[in-house]
MDTraj code that builds the backbone (N, CA, C; nanometers):
import mdtraj as md
import numpy as np

residues = "MET VAL PRO SER ILE GLU ILE TYR ASP PRO ARG ILE GLY THR TRP MET ILE GLY GLU PRO MET ASN HIS SER ARG GLY TYR SER ALA ALA ALA VAL LEU LYS GLU SER ILE TYR VAL ILE GLY GLY VAL GLN SER ASP GLU GLU LEU VAL ASP VAL VAL GLU CYS TYR LYS GLU GLY GLN GLY TRP GLN MET PRO ASN LEU ARG ALA ILE GLY LYS ARG SER LEU LEU ALA ALA TRP LEU PHE LEU TYR LEU PHE ARG PRO SER ASP PRO PRO LEU VAL ILE PHE GLY ARG GLN PHE SER GLU ARG GLU THR LEU GLY VAL LEU ILE VAL LEU THR VAL VAL VAL ILE PHE LEU THR SER VAL GLY ALA VAL LEU VAL SER ALA LEU MET ILE GLY LEU ALA ILE VAL CYS THR HIS ALA ALA PHE ARG ALA PRO GLU ASP LEU PHE LEU ASP ASP PRO GLN GLU SER PRO ALA THR GLY PHE LEU SER PHE LEU ASN GLY GLY ALA ALA ASN ALA ALA ALA VAL ALA VAL ALA ALA ARG VAL".split()
xyz = np.array([
    [1.7163, 3.8961, -0.8193],
    [1.7750, 3.8182, -0.6873],
    [1.9308, 3.7551, -0.7081],
    [1.9883, 3.7737, -0.6367],
    [2.1239, 3.7441, -0.6318],
    [2.1545, 3.6056, -0.5259],
    [2.2289, 3.5041, -0.5420],
    [2.2448, 3.4493, -0.4417],
    [2.3458, 3.4730, -0.3223],
    [2.3793, 3.6070, -0.3592],
    [2.5421, 3.6378, -0.2556],
    [2.4642, 3.6515, -0.1041],
    [2.5534, 3.6300, 0.0335],
    [2.5146, 3.6763, 0.0991],
    [2.6030, 3.7661, 0.1863],
    [2.5498, 3.8454, 0.3085],
    [2.6171, 3.9185, 0.3808],
    [2.6070, 3.8804, 0.5352],
    [2.7011, 3.8372, 0.6011],
    [2.6999, 3.7801, 0.7322],
    [2.7746, 3.8890, 0.8538],
    [2.6898, 3.9413, 0.9290],
    [2.7307, 4.0354, 1.0479],
    [2.8039, 3.9140, 1.1403],
    [2.9534, 3.9791, 1.1859],
    [2.9897, 3.9239, 1.3512],
    [2.9826, 4.0134, 1.4281],
    [2.8823, 3.9915, 1.5208],
    [2.9131, 4.0615, 1.6254],
    [2.9936, 4.0485, 1.7299],
    [3.0851, 3.9749, 1.7328],
    [3.2703, 3.9771, 1.7906],
    [3.3146, 4.0717, 1.7679],
    [3.3099, 4.1094, 1.6406],
    [3.4037, 4.1687, 1.6119],
    [3.3379, 4.3332, 1.5197],
    [3.1856, 4.3304, 1.5101],
    [3.1039, 4.4268, 1.4455],
    [3.1057, 4.4917, 1.3776],
    [3.1357, 4.3681, 1.2350],
    [3.1592, 4.4133, 1.1151],
    [3.0750, 4.3280, 1.0046],
    [2.9922, 4.3132, 0.9024],
    [2.9803, 4.2741, 0.8039],
    [3.0589, 4.2366, 0.7445],
    [3.0702, 4.1047, 0.6380],
    [3.1486, 4.0166, 0.5609],
    [3.0446, 3.9874, 0.4467],
    [3.1110, 3.9363, 0.3160],
    [3.0482, 3.8792, 0.2357],
    [3.0778, 3.7390, 0.2458],
    [2.9605, 3.6360, 0.2330],
    [2.9892, 3.5163, 0.2651],
    [2.9695, 3.4216, 0.1006],
    [3.0101, 3.3246, 0.1480],
    [2.9819, 3.2247, 0.0316],
    [2.8338, 3.2481, -0.0330],
    [2.8513, 3.2472, -0.1675],
    [2.7127, 3.2533, -0.2292],
    [2.6001, 3.1394, -0.1932],
    [2.4724, 3.1475, -0.1891],
    [2.3522, 3.0092, -0.1642],
    [2.3574, 2.9761, -0.2699],
    [2.3446, 2.7872, -0.2795],
    [2.2768, 2.7278, -0.3578],
    [2.1157, 2.7445, -0.4513],
    [2.0667, 2.8352, -0.3714],
    [1.9364, 2.8702, -0.4237],
    [1.9262, 3.0648, -0.3950],
    [1.9181, 3.1080, -0.4914],
    [1.8777, 3.3009, -0.4910],
    [1.7462, 3.3078, -0.4332],
    [1.7253, 3.3709, -0.3185],
    [1.6290, 3.4205, -0.3015],
    [1.6464, 3.5102, -0.2533],
    [1.5051, 3.5699, -0.1790],
    [1.4683, 3.7006, -0.0972],
    [1.3479, 3.6694, 0.0110],
    [1.3607, 3.7416, 0.1243],
    [1.2462, 3.7613, 0.2404],
    [1.2582, 3.6455, 0.2866],
    [1.3543, 3.5812, 0.3015],
    [1.3613, 3.4404, 0.4014],
    [1.3995, 3.4699, 0.5140],
    [1.3853, 3.3759, 0.5890],
    [1.4131, 3.4182, 0.7259],
    [1.5200, 3.3204, 0.7512],
    [1.5919, 3.3527, 0.9050],
    [1.7776, 3.3494, 0.8521],
    [1.7608, 3.2973, 1.0529],
    [1.8556, 3.2041, 1.0852],
    [1.8733, 3.1685, 1.2754],
    [1.9901, 3.1366, 1.2549],
    [2.0662, 3.1765, 1.3836],
    [2.1706, 3.0833, 1.4002],
    [2.1857, 3.0320, 1.5229],
    [2.2530, 2.8911, 1.4975],
    [2.2246, 2.7664, 1.5792],
    [2.3685, 2.7493, 1.6189],
    [2.4577, 2.7395, 1.7349],
    [2.5761, 2.7307, 1.7654],
    [2.6831, 2.7855, 1.6175],
    [2.7450, 2.7107, 1.5782],
    [2.8371, 2.8014, 1.5017],
    [2.7560, 2.7740, 1.3729],
    [2.6591, 2.7568, 1.3010],
    [2.5481, 2.7597, 1.1937],
    [2.4686, 2.8456, 1.1539],
    [2.4558, 2.8945, 1.0378],
    [2.3697, 2.9497, 0.9794],
    [2.2793, 2.9328, 0.9198],
    [2.1530, 2.9098, 0.9500],
    [2.0244, 2.8246, 0.8901],
    [1.9387, 2.9327, 0.8251],
    [1.8957, 2.9060, 0.6597],
    [1.8408, 2.9738, 0.6096],
    [1.7357, 2.9120, 0.5247],
    [1.5883, 2.9931, 0.5636],
    [1.4944, 2.9164, 0.5617],
    [1.3874, 2.9700, 0.4657],
    [1.3275, 2.9006, 0.3541],
    [1.1957, 2.9386, 0.2306],
    [1.2612, 3.0788, 0.2339],
    [1.1755, 3.1509, 0.1794],
    [1.2229, 3.3124, 0.1069],
    [1.1083, 3.2878, -0.0230],
    [1.1485, 3.3689, -0.1351],
    [1.0830, 3.4057, -0.2243],
    [1.1728, 3.4260, -0.3527],
    [1.1377, 3.3671, -0.4850],
    [1.2923, 3.3653, -0.5795],
    [1.2358, 3.4886, -0.6470],
    [1.3066, 3.5277, -0.7588],
    [1.2983, 3.6789, -0.8388],
    [1.1433, 3.6273, -0.9385],
    [1.0771, 3.5135, -0.9555],
    [0.9508, 3.4786, -0.9963],
    [0.8325, 3.4826, -0.9037],
    [0.8424, 3.5568, -0.8288],
    [0.7962, 3.5181, -0.7077],
    [0.7277, 3.3979, -0.6677],
    [0.8118, 3.2760, -0.6895],
    [0.7767, 3.1393, -0.6300],
    [0.8279, 3.1208, -0.4772],
    [0.7646, 3.0831, -0.4517],
    [0.8013, 3.0620, -0.3280],
    [0.9013, 2.9397, -0.3149],
    [1.0430, 2.8943, -0.2205],
    [1.1221, 2.8406, -0.1817],
    [1.0800, 2.7598, -0.0779],
    [1.1254, 2.6244, -0.0916],
    [1.0557, 2.5808, 0.0169],
    [1.2335, 2.4950, 0.0796],
    [1.3506, 2.5160, 0.0565],
    [1.4528, 2.4643, 0.0528],
    [1.4963, 2.5459, 0.1902],
    [1.5790, 2.4470, 0.2697],
    [1.6606, 2.4781, 0.4204],
    [1.8071, 2.4821, 0.3806],
    [1.9140, 2.5742, 0.4187],
    [2.0384, 2.5478, 0.3915],
    [2.0940, 2.5923, 0.4848],
    [2.2180, 2.5213, 0.5141],
    [2.2900, 2.5700, 0.6601],
    [2.4277, 2.6254, 0.5922],
    [2.4770, 2.6568, 0.6557],
    [2.6018, 2.7400, 0.6154],
    [2.6863, 2.7527, 0.7779],
    [2.8380, 2.6425, 0.7364],
    [2.9007, 2.6119, 0.8439],
    [3.0295, 2.7284, 0.7557],
    [3.0798, 2.7134, 0.8761],
    [3.2202, 2.7877, 0.8649],
    [3.3441, 2.7149, 0.7942],
    [3.3767, 2.7020, 0.7052],
    [3.5073, 2.6089, 0.6287],
    [3.4252, 2.4878, 0.5253],
    [3.2908, 2.4794, 0.5422],
    [3.2474, 2.3447, 0.4720],
    [3.1132, 2.4458, 0.3588],
    [3.0866, 2.5625, 0.3781],
    [3.0461, 2.6513, 0.2763],
    [2.8462, 2.5998, 0.3488],
    [2.7803, 2.6090, 0.2211],
    [2.6144, 2.5930, 0.2101],
    [2.5992, 2.4544, 0.1604],
    [2.5012, 2.3823, 0.3024],
    [2.4448, 2.2430, 0.2376],
    [2.3042, 2.2372, 0.3060],
    [2.3023, 2.1493, 0.2088],
    [2.1263, 2.0960, 0.3038],
    [2.1494, 2.0387, 0.3619],
    [2.0546, 2.0611, 0.4816],
    [2.0093, 1.9191, 0.6024],
    [1.9563, 1.8232, 0.5353],
    [1.9799, 1.7537, 0.5697],
    [1.8802, 1.5800, 0.5995],
    [1.7614, 1.5642, 0.6807],
    [1.6712, 1.6265, 0.6108],
    [1.5305, 1.6485, 0.7054],
    [1.4629, 1.5426, 0.7159],
    [1.4890, 1.4405, 0.6399],
    [1.4223, 1.3094, 0.6390],
    [1.4753, 1.2388, 0.7561],
    [1.6249, 1.2726, 0.7834],
    [1.7087, 1.1628, 0.9049],
    [1.7003, 1.2507, 1.0225],
    [1.6762, 1.3818, 1.0046],
    [1.5969, 1.4520, 1.1611],
    [1.4644, 1.3876, 1.1487],
    [1.4223, 1.3910, 1.1332],
    [1.2670, 1.3381, 1.1169],
    [1.2515, 1.1804, 1.1856],
    [1.3148, 1.1109, 1.1114],
    [1.3528, 0.9740, 1.1466],
    [1.3992, 0.9613, 1.3093],
    [1.4853, 1.0852, 1.3293],
    [1.6071, 1.0146, 1.4560],
    [1.4490, 1.1001, 1.5375],
    [1.3850, 1.1822, 1.5379],
    [1.3004, 1.2818, 1.6399],
    [1.1711, 1.1874, 1.7134],
    [1.1706, 1.0662, 1.5417],
    [1.0330, 0.9957, 1.6209],
    [1.0875, 0.9086, 1.7031],
    [1.2188, 0.8193, 1.6847],
    [1.3035, 0.7139, 1.7574],
    [1.2970, 0.7763, 1.9355],
    [1.3218, 0.8977, 1.9284],
    [1.3763, 0.9993, 2.0575],
    [1.2087, 0.9709, 2.0791],
    [1.1159, 1.0512, 2.0232],
    [0.9879, 1.0392, 2.1025],
    [0.9588, 0.9043, 2.1439],
    [0.9649, 0.7841, 2.0764],
    [0.8917, 0.6563, 2.1374],
    [0.9647, 0.6219, 2.2368],
    [1.1657, 0.6579, 2.2184],
    [1.2106, 0.5844, 2.3668],
    [1.1881, 0.6699, 2.4764],
    [1.1891, 0.7853, 2.4587],
    [1.0799, 0.8513, 2.5633],
    [0.9883, 0.9312, 2.6467],
    [0.8696, 0.9115, 2.5168],
    [0.7596, 0.9045, 2.5863],
    [0.6575, 0.7388, 2.5325],
    [0.7531, 0.6469, 2.5564],
    [0.6739, 0.5027, 2.5283],
    [0.7654, 0.4181, 2.6494],
    [0.8670, 0.4396, 2.5835],
    [0.9583, 0.2792, 2.6372],
    [0.9767, 0.3331, 2.7889],
    [1.1064, 0.4438, 2.7983],
    [1.1560, 0.4588, 2.9400],
    [1.1218, 0.5449, 3.0286],
    [0.9957, 0.6517, 2.9440],
    [0.8713, 0.6997, 3.0833],
    [0.8193, 0.5916, 3.2012],
    [0.8399, 0.6164, 3.3139],
    [0.7719, 0.5762, 3.4124],
    [0.6129, 0.5769, 3.3522],
    [0.5206, 0.4868, 3.3927],
    [0.4155, 0.5232, 3.3953],
    [0.2942, 0.5412, 3.5164],
    [0.3592, 0.5538, 3.6084],
    [0.3128, 0.5906, 3.7500],
    [0.2646, 0.7835, 3.7008],
    [0.3509, 0.8589, 3.6761],
    [0.3719, 1.0051, 3.6523],
    [0.2901, 1.0270, 3.5132],
    [0.1322, 1.0574, 3.4955],
    [0.1205, 1.0500, 3.3237],
    [0.1709, 1.1487, 3.3014],
    [0.1440, 1.1396, 3.1744],
    [0.2254, 1.2162, 3.0687],
    [0.1280, 1.3992, 3.0744],
    [0.1926, 1.5067, 3.0664],
    [0.1144, 1.6038, 3.0773],
    [0.1846, 1.7249, 3.0081],
    [0.0952, 1.7605, 2.8495],
    [0.1416, 1.8675, 2.7749],
    [0.0447, 1.9689, 2.7827],
    [0.1162, 2.1244, 2.8221],
    [0.0192, 2.2178, 2.8291],
    [-0.0778, 2.2248, 2.9203],
    [-0.0976, 2.1416, 3.0402],
    [-0.1860, 2.1174, 3.1197],
    [-0.2823, 2.0277, 3.1125],
    [-0.2828, 1.9720, 2.9904],
    [-0.3456, 1.8509, 2.9427],
    [-0.2955, 1.7148, 2.9439],
    [-0.3530, 1.6644, 3.0594],
    [-0.2868, 1.5210, 3.0948],
    [-0.3675, 1.4109, 2.9760],
    [-0.2331, 1.3227, 2.9351],
    [-0.2682, 1.2118, 2.8204],
    [-0.2747, 1.1066, 2.8654],
    [-0.3020, 0.9754, 2.8103],
    [-0.3373, 0.8519, 2.8506],
    [-0.2319, 0.8002, 2.7739],
    [-0.1997, 0.6494, 2.8699],
    [-0.1331, 0.5589, 2.7678],
    [-0.1599, 0.5471, 2.6440],
    [-0.2869, 0.5158, 2.6240],
    [-0.3816, 0.4893, 2.5188],
    [-0.3333, 0.6237, 2.4273],
    [-0.3695, 0.7134, 2.4773],
    [-0.3608, 0.8755, 2.3458],
    [-0.2434, 0.8557, 2.3048],
    [-0.1449, 0.8504, 2.4036],
    [0.0043, 0.8653, 2.4090],
    [0.0529, 0.7504, 2.2772],
    [-0.0075, 0.6065, 2.2902],
    [0.0192, 0.4947, 2.2158],
    [0.0051, 0.5724, 2.0630],
    [-0.1233, 0.6364, 2.0639],
    [-0.2613, 0.6505, 1.9244],
    [-0.1098, 0.7438, 1.8471],
    [-0.1074, 0.8572, 1.9333],
    [-0.0389, 0.9790, 1.8270],
    [0.0905, 0.9218, 1.7852],
    [0.1641, 0.8396, 1.8767],
    [0.3205, 0.7537, 1.8193],
    [0.3020, 0.6860, 1.6937],
    [0.1878, 0.6303, 1.7034],
    [0.1590, 0.5213, 1.5840],
    [0.1233, 0.6152, 1.4674],
    [0.0926, 0.7050, 1.4832],
    [-0.0082, 0.7843, 1.3362],
    [0.1023, 0.8528, 1.2983],
    [0.1848, 0.9350, 1.4302],
    [0.3681, 0.9702, 1.3856],
    [0.4617, 0.8805, 1.3031],
    [0.4089, 0.7563, 1.3118],
    [0.5190, 0.6595, 1.2801],
    [0.4652, 0.6609, 1.1251],
    [0.3300, 0.6219, 1.1107],
    [0.3044, 0.6068, 0.9517],
    [0.3255, 0.7412, 0.8884],
    [0.2586, 0.8497, 0.9126],
    [0.3307, 0.9788, 0.8454],
    [0.4627, 0.9906, 0.8414],
    [0.5512, 0.9454, 0.9180],
    [0.7110, 0.9901, 0.9091],
    [0.7779, 0.8294, 0.7728],
    [0.7011, 0.7141, 0.8382],
    [0.7437, 0.6045, 0.7496],
    [0.6717, 0.6730, 0.5514],
    [0.5438, 0.7009, 0.5689],
    [0.5350, 0.7461, 0.4070],
    [0.6018, 0.8582, 0.3372],
    [0.6384, 0.9503, 0.4362],
    [0.7309, 1.0730, 0.4051],
    [0.8833, 1.0564, 0.3645],
    [0.8848, 0.9174, 0.3543],
    [1.0571, 0.9073, 0.3873],
    [1.0292, 0.7581, 0.2801],
    [1.1648, 0.7667, 0.2068],
    [1.1767, 0.6315, 0.1194],
    [1.1061, 0.4801, 0.1546],
    [1.1326, 0.4700, 0.3271],
    [1.0998, 0.4028, 0.3519],
    [0.9052, 0.3090, 0.3822],
    [0.9126, 0.3990, 0.3211],
    [0.7168, 0.3928, 0.2699],
    [0.7550, 0.3282, 0.1662],
    [0.8412, 0.3490, 0.0804],
    [0.8356, 0.2849, -0.0481],
    [0.8585, 0.1415, -0.0356],
    [0.9315, 0.1235, -0.0174],
    [0.9984, -0.0102, 0.0696],
    [0.9001, -0.0626, 0.1181],
    [0.8493, -0.0482, 0.2398],
    [0.7481, -0.1040, 0.2921],
    [0.6220, -0.1726, 0.2032],
    [0.5694, -0.0508, 0.1376],
    [0.4371, -0.1042, 0.0804],
    [0.5099, -0.2220, -0.0309],
    [0.6426, -0.1854, -0.0998],
    [0.6858, -0.2643, -0.1963],
    [0.6989, -0.4755, -0.1519],
    [0.7425, -0.4658, -0.0042],
    [0.7531, -0.5428, 0.0629],
    [0.6119, -0.6545, 0.0968],
    [0.5154, -0.5284, 0.1531],
    [0.3860, -0.5870, 0.1885],
    [0.3113, -0.6336, 0.0968],
    [0.3660, -0.5503, -0.0497],
    [0.2763, -0.6410, -0.1746],
    [0.3120, -0.7677, -0.1961],
    [0.4811, -0.7788, -0.2114],
    [0.5589, -0.9279, -0.2471],
    [0.5243, -1.0242, -0.1578],
    [0.5104, -1.0245, -0.0158],
    [0.4431, -1.0648, 0.0583],
    [0.2687, -1.1139, 0.0468],
    [0.2057, -1.0283, 0.0322],
    [0.0459, -1.0578, -0.0197],
    [0.0574, -1.1574, -0.1567],
    [0.1410, -1.0970, -0.2152],
    [0.1454, -1.2049, -0.3314],
    [0.1892, -1.3287, -0.3060],
    [0.2663, -1.3758, -0.2358],
    [0.3249, -1.4532, -0.2333],
    [0.2148, -1.6102, -0.1379],
    [0.1400, -1.5197, -0.0296],
    [0.0256, -1.5994, 0.0447],
    [-0.0739, -1.5826, -0.0890],
    [-0.1179, -1.5350, -0.1495],
    [-0.1968, -1.5771, -0.2216],
    [-0.1623, -1.6421, -0.3245],
    [-0.0426, -1.7093, -0.3985],
    [-0.0052, -1.7648, -0.4575],
    [-0.0465, -1.9158, -0.3695],
    [0.0413, -1.9045, -0.2839],
    [-0.0363, -2.0162, -0.1682],
    [-0.1417, -2.0962, -0.1506],
    [-0.1782, -1.9829, -0.0964],
    [-0.3597, -2.0579, -0.1451],
    [-0.3865, -2.0862, -0.1922],
    [-0.3441, -2.0405, -0.4037],
    [-0.4304, -2.1144, -0.5015],
    [-0.4112, -2.2338, -0.4969],
    [-0.2762, -2.2599, -0.4431],
    [-0.2259, -2.4325, -0.5375],
    [-0.2228, -2.4843, -0.4269],
    [-0.2685, -2.4646, -0.2943],
    [-0.2366, -2.5448, -0.1849],
    [-0.3756, -2.6365, -0.1848],
    [-0.3143, -2.7413, -0.1640],
    [-0.4236, -2.8881, -0.1778],
    [-0.4344, -2.9286, -0.0202],
    [-0.5150, -2.9211, 0.0852],
    [-0.4961, -2.9169, 0.2043],
    [-0.5630, -3.0857, 0.2095],
    [-0.5961, -3.1628, 0.1515],
    [-0.6436, -3.3035, 0.1698],
    [-0.5922, -3.3612, 0.2932],
    [-0.4801, -3.3911, 0.3184],
    [-0.4339, -3.4440, 0.4101],
    [-0.3905, -3.3611, 0.5463],
    [-0.4661, -3.2545, 0.5821],
    [-0.4371, -3.1749, 0.6930],
    [-0.5229, -3.2299, 0.8026],
    [-0.6458, -3.3053, 0.7443],
    [-0.7143, -3.3384, 0.8522],
    [-0.7527, -3.4621, 0.8433],
    [-0.6627, -3.5694, 0.9129],
    [-0.6189, -3.7366, 0.9458],
    [-0.7459, -3.8012, 0.9879],
    [-0.8118, -3.7131, 1.0995],
    [-0.9160, -3.8261, 1.1291],
    [-1.0610, -3.8373, 1.0676],
    [-1.0510, -3.7538, 0.9050],
    [-1.1484, -3.7490, 0.8674],
    [-1.1903, -3.8545, 0.7582],
    [-1.2533, -3.9218, 0.7685],
    [-1.2680, -4.0368, 0.6821],
    [-1.3468, -4.0260, 0.5138],
    [-1.3951, -3.8932, 0.4635],
    [-1.4495, -3.8702, 0.4094],
    [-1.3509, -3.7823, 0.2977],
    [-1.3092, -3.8206, 0.2020],
    [-1.2050, -3.8333, 0.0498],
    [-1.3144, -3.7166, 0.0148],
    [-1.2585, -3.5997, 0.0278],
    [-1.3306, -3.5164, -0.1118],
    [-1.2436, -3.5322, -0.2438],
    [-1.3064, -3.5478, -0.3731],
    [-1.2517, -3.4980, -0.4521],
    [-1.2085, -3.4423, -0.5242],
    [-1.2040, -3.3070, -0.4856],
    [-1.2094, -3.1516, -0.5397],
    [-1.1774, -3.0788, -0.3788],
    [-1.0099, -3.0201, -0.3838],
    [-1.0042, -2.9662, -0.2512],
    [-0.8866, -2.8633, -0.3532],
    [-0.8961, -2.7276, -0.2311],
    [-0.7845, -2.6370, -0.2880],
    [-0.8867, -2.5201, -0.3098],
    [-0.7943, -2.3984, -0.3015],
    [-0.8710, -2.2689, -0.3681],
    [-0.9682, -2.2502, -0.5497],
    [-0.8537, -2.3664, -0.6054],
    [-0.9064, -2.3702, -0.7445],
    [-0.9594, -2.4756, -0.7758],
    [-1.0302, -2.5683, -0.6822],
    [-1.0931, -2.6644, -0.7364],
    [-1.1956, -2.6542, -0.8285],
    [-1.2391, -2.5498, -0.8141],
    [-1.3665, -2.4992, -0.9216],
    [-1.3279, -2.5258, -1.0467],
    [-1.2142, -2.5328, -1.0507],
    [-1.1465, -2.5442, -1.2263],
    [-1.1624, -2.6755, -1.2379],
    [-1.1621, -2.8098, -1.1761],
    [-1.2114, -2.9259, -1.1823],
    [-1.3094, -3.0026, -1.2177],
    [-1.4245, -2.8814, -1.2524],
    [-1.5341, -2.9406, -1.2319],
    [-1.6360, -3.0330, -1.0873],
    [-1.5529, -3.0077, -1.0042],
    [-1.6085, -3.0553, -0.8855],
    [-1.6420, -2.9980, -0.8012],
    [-1.6903, -2.8677, -0.8638],
    [-1.7093, -2.6739, -0.7447],
    [-1.8824, -2.7677, -0.6831],
    [-1.9639, -2.7806, -0.7633],
    [-2.0998, -2.8175, -0.7398],
    [-2.0654, -2.9612, -0.5859],
    [-1.9808, -3.0509, -0.6284],
    [-1.9549, -3.1645, -0.5612],
    [-1.9255, -3.1225, -0.4030],
    [-1.8281, -3.0219, -0.4188],
    [-1.8003, -2.9105, -0.2667],
    [-1.8298, -2.8900, -0.2359],
    [-1.9352, -2.7945, -0.2903],
    [-2.0353, -2.7356, -0.2341],
    [-2.1698, -2.7978, -0.1536],
    [-2.1689, -2.9365, -0.2265],
    [-2.2982, -2.9556, -0.1194],
    [-2.2240, -3.0692, -0.0045],
    [-2.0841, -3.1098, -0.0208],
    [-1.9863, -3.1365, 0.0967],
    [-2.0211, -3.0198, 0.2126],
    [-1.9723, -2.8956, 0.1566],
    [-1.9835, -2.7904, 0.2639],
    [-2.1252, -2.7836, 0.3288],
    [-2.2230, -2.7854, 0.2126],
    [-2.3803, -2.7818, 0.2900],
    [-2.4332, -2.9174, 0.3459],
    [-2.3453, -3.0163, 0.3542],
    [-2.3885, -3.1813, 0.4249],
    [-2.3276, -3.1687, 0.5721],
    [-2.1984, -3.0769, 0.5637],
    [-2.0990, -3.0261, 0.6493],
    [-2.1871, -2.9497, 0.7870],
    [-2.2437, -2.8291, 0.7617],
    [-2.2837, -2.7386, 0.7860],
    [-2.4513, -2.8304, 0.8228],
    [-2.5548, -2.8910, 0.8286],
    [-2.6095, -2.9530, 0.8857],
    [-2.6641, -3.0428, 0.9842],
])
top = md.Topology()
chain = top.add_chain()
for i, resn in enumerate(residues, 1):
    res = top.add_residue(resn, chain, resSeq=i)
    for name in ("N", "CA", "C"):
        top.add_atom(name, md.element.get_by_symbol(name[0]), res)
traj = md.Trajectory(xyz[None], top)
């Protein structure tokens, strides 16, 4: 396999040698869209499948399109078209099947989760949620709620999440049992 490519120009009816691709391959699919040539997939010389898309634009050479950005833009367009700006009076019909608003929303939510975790946004989102959870747990562990109930005449000596460390766990349990009765 060699990375060279031959391009047929139907306007003048001739074949030309094009710029070499970044990844050599054979048995790939090719498509022309506007002024761009897309080469998709293929097989390398060691019979390993190639999962790369390359785009050729005259004057710019071979480039790899940003499929993640395309996925995020497509998801945004789906939300805008299918949920936000579409009137709810005529129901959504695809291939003869009628979809309710709940089904449309459910599919959009599932697609959003899939796209988030296929992009780097998923890692940032999970990191932010873990940091937030750590802050909430730390706050809950060290919080002393004795001043929350101003009308409670009873002062309990041990309060907070870590009150059992002070030896007042049995006393706090007795107060909790007495409060239920």
